[in-house]
VOKE-912344 format. One record per residue (C-alpha): x, y, z negated. Coordinates in steps of 0.2 Angstrom, whole numbers, plus 5000, padded with zeros to 4 digits. Example, Ala and Ser with C-alpha at 12.3 -4.5 7.8 and 13.67 -1.06 7.14 Angstrom:
2
<rec X="5062" Y="4978" Z="4961"/>
<rec X="5068" Y="4995" Z="4964"/>
end
This chain:
296
<rec X="4881" Y="4896" Z="5037"/>
<rec X="4897" Y="4898" Z="5026"/>
<rec X="4900" Y="4916" Z="5019"/>
<rec X="4918" Y="4924" Z="5021"/>
<rec X="4931" Y="4915" Z="5017"/>
<rec X="4941" Y="4936" Z="5015"/>
<rec X="4935" Y="4953" Z="5013"/>
<rec X="4943" Y="4965" Z="5025"/>
<rec X="4943" Y="4982" Z="5016"/>
<rec X="4949" Y="4997" Z="5028"/>
<rec X="4948" Y="5015" Z="5019"/>
<rec X="4946" Y="5029" Z="5033"/>
<rec X="4950" Y="5048" Z="5034"/>
<rec X="4952" Y="5055" Z="5051"/>
<rec X="4964" Y="5042" Z="5058"/>
<rec X="4949" Y="5036" Z="5072"/>
<rec X="4964" Y="5028" Z="5087"/>
<rec X="4971" Y="5020" Z="5070"/>
<rec X="4957" Y="5014" Z="5067"/>
<rec X="4951" Y="5007" Z="5083"/>
<rec X="4967" Y="4999" Z="5087"/>
<rec X="4969" Y="4991" Z="5068"/>
<rec X="4952" Y="4983" Z="5070"/>
<rec X="4954" Y="4976" Z="5089"/>
<rec X="4969" Y="4969" Z="5082"/>
<rec X="4960" Y="4960" Z="5069"/>
<rec X="4947" Y="4955" Z="5079"/>
<rec X="4958" Y="4949" Z="5094"/>
<rec X="4972" Y="4939" Z="5082"/>
<rec X="4971" Y="4921" Z="5080"/>
<rec X="4965" Y="4916" Z="5064"/>
<rec X="4956" Y="4901" Z="5057"/>
<rec X="4952" Y="4910" Z="5041"/>
<rec X="4933" Y="4917" Z="5039"/>
<rec X="4932" Y="4935" Z="5035"/>
<rec X="4921" Y="4949" Z="5036"/>
<rec X="4927" Y="4967" Z="5036"/>
<rec X="4920" Y="4982" Z="5027"/>
<rec X="4926" Y="5000" Z="5032"/>
<rec X="4923" Y="5015" Z="5020"/>
<rec X="4924" Y="5032" Z="5031"/>
<rec X="4930" Y="5047" Z="5021"/>
<rec X="4919" Y="5061" Z="5028"/>
<rec X="4930" Y="5060" Z="5044"/>
<rec X="4926" Y="5072" Z="5057"/>
<rec X="4934" Y="5066" Z="5073"/>
<rec X="4921" Y="5054" Z="5076"/>
<rec X="4927" Y="5038" Z="5068"/>
<rec X="4912" Y="5032" Z="5060"/>
<rec X="4902" Y="5033" Z="5076"/>
<rec X="4915" Y="5022" Z="5082"/>
<rec X="4913" Y="5010" Z="5071"/>
<rec X="4898" Y="5010" Z="5074"/>
<rec X="4897" Y="5010" Z="5092"/>
<rec X="4912" Y="4998" Z="5098"/>
<rec X="4911" Y="4987" Z="5082"/>
<rec X="4894" Y="4980" Z="5076"/>
<rec X="4900" Y="4966" Z="5066"/>
<rec X="4908" Y="4978" Z="5054"/>
<rec X="4901" Y="4982" Z="5037"/>
<rec X="4901" Y="5001" Z="5038"/>
<rec X="4900" Y="5014" Z="5024"/>
<rec X="4899" Y="5032" Z="5027"/>
<rec X="4904" Y="5045" Z="5011"/>
<rec X="4899" Y="5063" Z="5014"/>
<rec X="4916" Y="5068" Z="5005"/>
<rec X="4932" Y="5062" Z="5002"/>
<rec X="4931" Y="5053" Z="4989"/>
<rec X="4949" Y="5046" Z="4988"/>
<rec X="4959" Y="5029" Z="4991"/>
<rec X="4955" Y="5020" Z="4974"/>
<rec X="4937" Y="5025" Z="4974"/>
<rec X="4932" Y="5021" Z="4993"/>
<rec X="4941" Y="5004" Z="4990"/>
<rec X="4930" Y="5001" Z="4975"/>
<rec X="4915" Y="5005" Z="4985"/>
<rec X="4918" Y="4991" Z="4994"/>
<rec X="4925" Y="4977" Z="4984"/>
<rec X="4909" Y="4978" Z="4973"/>
<rec X="4900" Y="4973" Z="4988"/>
<rec X="4913" Y="4959" Z="4995"/>
<rec X="4907" Y="4942" Z="4998"/>
<rec X="4926" Y="4934" Z="5001"/>
<rec X="4934" Y="4922" Z="4987"/>
<rec X="4950" Y="4934" Z="4993"/>
<rec X="4951" Y="4955" Z="4996"/>
<rec X="4963" Y="4961" Z="5008"/>
<rec X="4966" Y="4980" Z="5007"/>
<rec X="4972" Y="4986" Z="5024"/>
<rec X="4977" Y="5001" Z="5031"/>
<rec X="4969" Y="5008" Z="5046"/>
<rec X="4986" Y="5014" Z="5054"/>
<rec X="4991" Y="4993" Z="5053"/>
<rec X="4991" Y="4982" Z="5069"/>
<rec X="4988" Y="4961" Z="5060"/>
<rec X="4997" Y="4946" Z="5070"/>
<rec X="4991" Y="4930" Z="5072"/>
<rec X="4989" Y="4918" Z="5056"/>
<rec X="4995" Y="4934" Z="5044"/>
<rec X="4978" Y="4932" Z="5032"/>
<rec X="4980" Y="4912" Z="5037"/>
<rec X="4998" Y="4912" Z="5028"/>
<rec X="4994" Y="4923" Z="5015"/>
<rec X="4978" Y="4912" Z="5009"/>
<rec X="4987" Y="4898" Z="5010"/>
<rec X="5001" Y="4904" Z="4999"/>
<rec X="4988" Y="4909" Z="4986"/>
<rec X="4977" Y="4894" Z="4987"/>
<rec X="4994" Y="4885" Z="4983"/>
<rec X="5000" Y="4897" Z="4971"/>
<rec X="4986" Y="4897" Z="4955"/>
<rec X="4998" Y="4909" Z="4945"/>
<rec X="4995" Y="4923" Z="4959"/>
<rec X="4986" Y="4935" Z="4959"/>
<rec X="4992" Y="4945" Z="4973"/>
<rec X="5003" Y="4945" Z="4988"/>
<rec X="5009" Y="4955" Z="5003"/>
<rec X="5016" Y="4952" Z="5018"/>
<rec X="5032" Y="4957" Z="5028"/>
<rec X="5026" Y="4975" Z="5034"/>
<rec X="5037" Y="4980" Z="5049"/>
<rec X="5036" Y="4997" Z="5058"/>
<rec X="5034" Y="4997" Z="5078"/>
<rec X="5053" Y="4996" Z="5082"/>
<rec X="5053" Y="4981" Z="5071"/>
<rec X="5061" Y="4985" Z="5057"/>
<rec X="5056" Y="4983" Z="5039"/>
<rec X="5045" Y="4996" Z="5030"/>
<rec X="5055" Y="4998" Z="5013"/>
<rec X="5040" Y="5000" Z="5004"/>
<rec X="5031" Y="4984" Z="5007"/>
<rec X="5041" Y="4978" Z="4991"/>
<rec X="5044" Y="4987" Z="4976"/>
<rec X="5051" Y="4987" Z="4957"/>
<rec X="5044" Y="4999" Z="4946"/>
<rec X="5052" Y="5016" Z="4947"/>
<rec X="5064" Y="5023" Z="4932"/>
<rec X="5072" Y="5038" Z="4930"/>
<rec X="5089" Y="5031" Z="4939"/>
<rec X="5079" Y="5026" Z="4953"/>
<rec X="5072" Y="5044" Z="4957"/>
<rec X="5090" Y="5048" Z="4956"/>
<rec X="5097" Y="5034" Z="4966"/>
<rec X="5084" Y="5038" Z="4981"/>
<rec X="5086" Y="5060" Z="4977"/>
<rec X="5104" Y="5058" Z="4980"/>
<rec X="5105" Y="5045" Z="4994"/>
<rec X="5115" Y="5032" Z="4985"/>
<rec X="5100" Y="5019" Z="4987"/>
<rec X="5104" Y="5020" Z="5006"/>
<rec X="5122" Y="5022" Z="5004"/>
<rec X="5123" Y="5005" Z="4996"/>
<rec X="5105" Y="4996" Z="5003"/>
<rec X="5115" Y="4978" Z="4995"/>
<rec X="5117" Y="4986" Z="4977"/>
<rec X="5105" Y="4977" Z="4963"/>
<rec X="5112" Y="4994" Z="4955"/>
<rec X="5108" Y="5006" Z="4966"/>
<rec X="5096" Y="4998" Z="4978"/>
<rec X="5081" Y="4992" Z="4962"/>
<rec X="5069" Y="5001" Z="4969"/>
<rec X="5067" Y="4995" Z="4988"/>
<rec X="5075" Y="4979" Z="4983"/>
<rec X="5086" Y="4980" Z="4999"/>
<rec X="5099" Y="4969" Z="4992"/>
<rec X="5087" Y="4954" Z="4994"/>
<rec X="5084" Y="4942" Z="5010"/>
<rec X="5068" Y="4952" Z="5019"/>
<rec X="5062" Y="4934" Z="5027"/>
<rec X="5062" Y="4926" Z="5008"/>
<rec X="5045" Y="4924" Z="4998"/>
<rec X="5050" Y="4933" Z="4982"/>
<rec X="5039" Y="4938" Z="4964"/>
<rec X="5041" Y="4956" Z="4963"/>
<rec X="5033" Y="4972" Z="4955"/>
<rec X="5024" Y="4977" Z="4968"/>
<rec X="5019" Y="4978" Z="4986"/>
<rec X="5010" Y="4990" Z="4996"/>
<rec X="4993" Y="4995" Z="4998"/>
<rec X="4994" Y="4993" Z="5017"/>
<rec X="4990" Y="4975" Z="5014"/>
<rec X="4989" Y="4968" Z="4995"/>
<rec X="4978" Y="4952" Z="4997"/>
<rec X="4971" Y="4947" Z="4980"/>
<rec X="4960" Y="4932" Z="4974"/>
<rec X="4942" Y="4937" Z="4967"/>
<rec X="4944" Y="4929" Z="4952"/>
<rec X="4962" Y="4941" Z="4948"/>
<rec X="4950" Y="4956" Z="4952"/>
<rec X="4937" Y="4950" Z="4939"/>
<rec X="4948" Y="4947" Z="4926"/>
<rec X="4963" Y="4966" Z="4930"/>
<rec X="4945" Y="4976" Z="4936"/>
<rec X="4947" Y="4988" Z="4951"/>
<rec X="4958" Y="5003" Z="4956"/>
<rec X="4960" Y="5016" Z="4944"/>
<rec X="4953" Y="5033" Z="4952"/>
<rec X="4961" Y="5043" Z="4941"/>
<rec X="4975" Y="5043" Z="4958"/>
<rec X="4966" Y="5051" Z="4972"/>
<rec X="4980" Y="5047" Z="4983"/>
<rec X="4996" Y="5036" Z="4980"/>
<rec X="5002" Y="5027" Z="4967"/>
<rec X="4987" Y="5017" Z="4964"/>
<rec X="4992" Y="5002" Z="4973"/>
<rec X="5009" Y="5003" Z="4960"/>
<rec X="4994" Y="5004" Z="4947"/>
<rec X="4987" Y="4988" Z="4951"/>
<rec X="5000" Y="4978" Z="4954"/>
<rec X="5007" Y="4985" Z="4934"/>
<rec X="4990" Y="4980" Z="4928"/>
<rec X="4989" Y="4962" Z="4937"/>
<rec X="5007" Y="4958" Z="4929"/>
<rec X="5001" Y="4963" Z="4912"/>
<rec X="4987" Y="4953" Z="4914"/>
<rec X="4996" Y="4938" Z="4919"/>
<rec X="4995" Y="4937" Z="4936"/>
<rec X="5010" Y="4936" Z="4947"/>
<rec X="5013" Y="4945" Z="4963"/>
<rec X="5024" Y="4940" Z="4978"/>
<rec X="5029" Y="4946" Z="4992"/>
<rec X="5028" Y="4933" Z="5008"/>
<rec X="5037" Y="4937" Z="5023"/>
<rec X="5028" Y="4922" Z="5031"/>
<rec X="5015" Y="4936" Z="5037"/>
<rec X="5020" Y="4949" Z="5046"/>
<rec X="5010" Y="4964" Z="5051"/>
<rec X="5014" Y="4980" Z="5059"/>
<rec X="5014" Y="4997" Z="5048"/>
<rec X="5015" Y="5011" Z="5058"/>
<rec X="5017" Y="5025" Z="5045"/>
<rec X="5028" Y="5038" Z="5048"/>
<rec X="5030" Y="5033" Z="5068"/>
<rec X="5036" Y="5049" Z="5080"/>
<rec X="5044" Y="5055" Z="5065"/>
<rec X="5029" Y="5067" Z="5061"/>
<rec X="5031" Y="5079" Z="5048"/>
<rec X="5023" Y="5077" Z="5030"/>
<rec X="5015" Y="5090" Z="5024"/>
<rec X="5019" Y="5099" Z="5007"/>
<rec X="5004" Y="5095" Z="4999"/>
<rec X="5005" Y="5075" Z="5005"/>
<rec X="5023" Y="5076" Z="4997"/>
<rec X="5015" Y="5083" Z="4980"/>
<rec X="5002" Y="5074" Z="4981"/>
<rec X="5014" Y="5057" Z="4979"/>
<rec X="5027" Y="5065" Z="4968"/>
<rec X="5011" Y="5070" Z="4956"/>
<rec X="5001" Y="5054" Z="4956"/>
<rec X="5021" Y="5045" Z="4952"/>
<rec X="5021" Y="5057" Z="4936"/>
<rec X="5002" Y="5051" Z="4932"/>
<rec X="5009" Y="5032" Z="4935"/>
<rec X="5024" Y="5035" Z="4923"/>
<rec X="5014" Y="5046" Z="4910"/>
<rec X="4999" Y="5034" Z="4909"/>
<rec X="5011" Y="5016" Z="4908"/>
<rec X="5029" Y="5021" Z="4902"/>
<rec X="5022" Y="5033" Z="4887"/>
<rec X="5021" Y="5017" Z="4875"/>
<rec X="5038" Y="5009" Z="4880"/>
<rec X="5053" Y="5022" Z="4888"/>
<rec X="5043" Y="5036" Z="4877"/>
<rec X="5049" Y="5030" Z="4859"/>
<rec X="5067" Y="5028" Z="4868"/>
<rec X="5067" Y="5047" Z="4870"/>
<rec X="5069" Y="5042" Z="4891"/>
<rec X="5050" Y="5048" Z="4897"/>
<rec X="5057" Y="5065" Z="4900"/>
<rec X="5072" Y="5059" Z="4910"/>
<rec X="5060" Y="5048" Z="4921"/>
<rec X="5052" Y="5063" Z="4926"/>
<rec X="5065" Y="5075" Z="4927"/>
<rec X="5071" Y="5060" Z="4940"/>
<rec X="5054" Y="5059" Z="4949"/>
<rec X="5055" Y="5080" Z="4951"/>
<rec X="5072" Y="5081" Z="4958"/>
<rec X="5068" Y="5066" Z="4970"/>
<rec X="5052" Y="5075" Z="4974"/>
<rec X="5062" Y="5093" Z="4977"/>
<rec X="5076" Y="5084" Z="4989"/>
<rec X="5061" Y="5075" Z="4998"/>
<rec X="5054" Y="5093" Z="5001"/>
<rec X="5070" Y="5100" Z="5006"/>
<rec X="5072" Y="5086" Z="5019"/>
<rec X="5057" Y="5089" Z="5026"/>
<rec X="5060" Y="5106" Z="5029"/>
<rec X="5075" Y="5104" Z="5036"/>
<rec X="5067" Y="5092" Z="5048"/>
<rec X="5054" Y="5104" Z="5053"/>
<rec X="5065" Y="5117" Z="5054"/>
<rec X="5077" Y="5107" Z="5067"/>
<rec X="5061" Y="5103" Z="5080"/>
<rec X="5058" Y="5119" Z="5081"/>
<rec X="5076" Y="5125" Z="5086"/>
<rec X="5077" Y="5128" Z="5102"/>
end
């Protein structure tokens, strides 16, 4: 019997229902690709691991005794994955027919591509803007913080970070795709190495894209494949800790990759200042949304 062409890796923490629906969508979708599924559960207390064991016996399950973080957990599964291609997939996604096939077909035709991301959409069908990105700059942080990117989504200057000026239906080489769906070839992984475990949560995907490109591998956004990403549905309030963790990871990314470039031109402090301003505006908006919900 032939082995899997694709190893699907899902890291879970306290998202049992999302994980159940994600696995149902994987096994219920029509794909010609042979695949295996590996779930790493980061010490969930909501019955996630028990649900996987009971309802999806074909899944290779790893149960961690503590939450070791997103990067470390993914690396655990990557170490044992058998596929020629490897997919990092969030549990809050719903896979559509042919999504795996389309991305693998693309990688087979484009040997220079080390990584491909799909078209991620929200439940309402709108594009998840994080599915294709540029590496962040101080000016990008400023544009996001003051709303210029939202006011001028077709501007190559103001909307550079989320690339909203690009046709969302066009395959494009980009700086980075989103960790909710990152499909890489095993050959490239062996060249680049696993995720950087310095990142506990957030930005490890951007860091990986940077490292792929630094090694000469191209990263592509390929919208022929569409996957539903339920991130942020129902307008749920993000915790202050989650927001701070995201921006702290962004500062770590900039410290790691920009110190030898922008720092020499004196721009590194501006990059960090832009990120911190973006964080403060995000915290303020989050607090205002929370106040609005509780106000009668």
